[in-house]
N, C-alpha and C positions, 0 to 999 in steps of 0.2 A: 731773854733770852733762851733760857732751857723751855720755855712754855713754846718759843716757836720752835725748838729741835723737834718736839714731840708730836706738832704738825707736817704735815705732807710738804716739803719743799717742791717749789715751783716746777720744776722738771718732774718730779714725781707725780707731782698733782695732774699736770699736764698729760703725761701718759695713762694715766689711772683715768682720770673724768673728764680729758679732752681742753682743748684751750680754751673755749668760751668759760670755763668754771675757773680761771683764774683772774683775781682783782689786777686792776690796774699796775700795783706796785709791784706783784708778781709777774706778771708780763715785764715790766722796766728791769728786775732785776734779773731775769733770764737775758736781758743783753747787756747788761752791765757786766754778768758774770762773776764777776769778785767785788767784796766791799774793799774798806781799808784798814788799817790797823785799830784794832779792838770796834770796830763796826761790823756789823753783817751786812751782805749786799740789800737783803730786804728793808733793813734799816735805812743805807742810802738811798734806796728807790723810794722809801716813804718820806724820805725827807725833800728828794728833790721835788715830788709830788706837790707836797707843802708851799716849797718855796716859789714852785712856778705855778703854781693854779692847776693843774691837770696834765694828763698824758700827751695831749696835744700840744700844750704849748712847752713841755720839755723836749718834744721832738723837733717842734719847730723853732726855739731859739736861739738867738744868733751866738757865735762862738765866745763874744764879751761876756756874753752873761753867765758864765759858767766858770769863770777868771778868778773869783772869790768863792766857788763851790769846792772843796776839798775831796778828793777823790774821784774827780772826772777831769782825767787828764784829755791827752790829746787822741790815746787808743781809745778809749771808751766814748769820746768823742765823734773820733771816727765810725765806730758802730753805730752808734746810733743814728748818724747821718744816713749813711748807707741802706740801714732799715726804713726811714723818711723817704729816700730815693726809689727804693725798691716798691713800697707802697704807692707813689706816683707813678710808676709806670704799671703798676699792677691796674691802679683805676684807667689808666691811658689803654692798655690792652682790653679790658672787660669793656670799655665805652666802643670800640670798636667792634665788638661782637652783637651787642644789644640797643636797642630803641632808648635813649636817652628818657623818651616819655614814659616808660613802663618802669623805669628806676630814677626816678627824680633826687634820690638819694646819693647813689652811685654818683650823678653830677656834682652835685652840692659837697660832697666829703674831696671829690676830686679837685674842684675848683679852691677850696679851702687849702690844701693840702700845696697847691700851685702860688696861693696868694698870700695865705694871711702875716705868713711868717716875712713879705718883703719888705723894707724900709721905705721905698719910695712907691706913688702910685703907678700899677703897671693895668693898662686895658687890654684882656685878650678876646680873643673872638674864637670861639668851636664851629667849625665847620660840619655839616651835617649832610649825609646823604639823603634820597629821597624815602627811607626807612629811618632817617632820624638817628642813623648811627654814626658814630665819630668820623671824620675822613684828617681833619687837623686842627690841633690848637695852639693858636699862635700868640705869643706877647708880641701884639701890632703898636701900642704906642707906649711911653713911659714919660713921667714927667716930676714934678718936684714931689714934695713929701707930701702935698695938700692938693695938688693939681694934675691933670695930664688935657693935652689938647688931641682930640679926635677927629678924626677925617673919614666921613662915610664913604665918599666915592673911594678910597682904598680899600673899605673892607667889600663895597660890593664887587670893586675889581679882583679882590684875591678869591670872592665869591665863586666868580664868573669862571676864573681861571681853575678851579678846582671843580667846578661842575657842580656844587654846593646846591640843595634845595632849600636849607634853612640855616641858621647862624643862632648859638646862645652867646650873647654878650655878658662879658664878667669885668668887674674891676675892684679893686682892694680901697680901703680905708686905713692906710698907715695908723692912723690915731687909736684904731680898735671899733669906733661903733661904726656900725653898718648901716645907719640910717640914711638912706639916699636924699641928696641935697637939690636944690632944685636945677642946678646946671646938670644933675645924672637925668633927673626927666627930662630936661631940653634935648642933650644929646642921645637919647634914645629915641625920643621922637623924630629929630633928624635923620639917624640912623634907618629908623621903621620906615620912614619916607623914601629913602633912598632905596634900600633892599627891595619895597613893594614895587617901583617902578619896572625891575628887572625880575621879578616875580620870586624874588629868593624870601621866604618868612622868618621873620626876627621870634624865635618863642620865648623868650625870655631875656632877663639882664638881672644878673645876679651880682650884688653888691656884699663885700665878703669882708668881715673883721675880724676883731681876734675874738674867734671861738664863737662869732656868730655870723649870722648872713641876712640878706633881704633878696625874696625874689618879687620881682613885679608882677610876675605871672599869677604868682600865689595873690596877691595883692590886689588883681584884676586892673593892672596899668598897661598891661599889653593882650 
């Protein structure tokens, strides 16, 4: 603890070196704000990262996952969930300002923030204008823990309603593994065919797992 006190604390380090200089534990400690009796906030943050595996998994974990974690009560959970929602809204706003094709990482980050924590399978569609900026992001279909029924004509109908020039498809695998199934590839082909008839481009289909994703476009499947 004495060695820790000799180092710059997260807030001081941020002010002196900038936010990018902070480790994941230091960033998390800033939002947790306080530790618990006998445990410095930096120690608590490091323990959370070790327990959950990553900063991303801490921020997207369900409330029940924290029930046995001493030092993370309602107040701290509220803070963490608010930060996660702020990040989602930031990505949404950014995507409305620039082309998703010039910043694919932004799109992937946004989709992971929206889908990775979902316990059931959700099928989202990003509707884009002719400059590939976001018009609307919609969760169009939902299903069981391992399947969802998708209706291509409803996607086409919404694209025409919004005057969208292109779409990006996305869904999550609650199991955590992002590897696409044969059914995923089949529905992608069906949606692509339906959209093609109405001159709406399908730019990508992103499958989101726990801390991982697969892009159909990157694999050359679209």
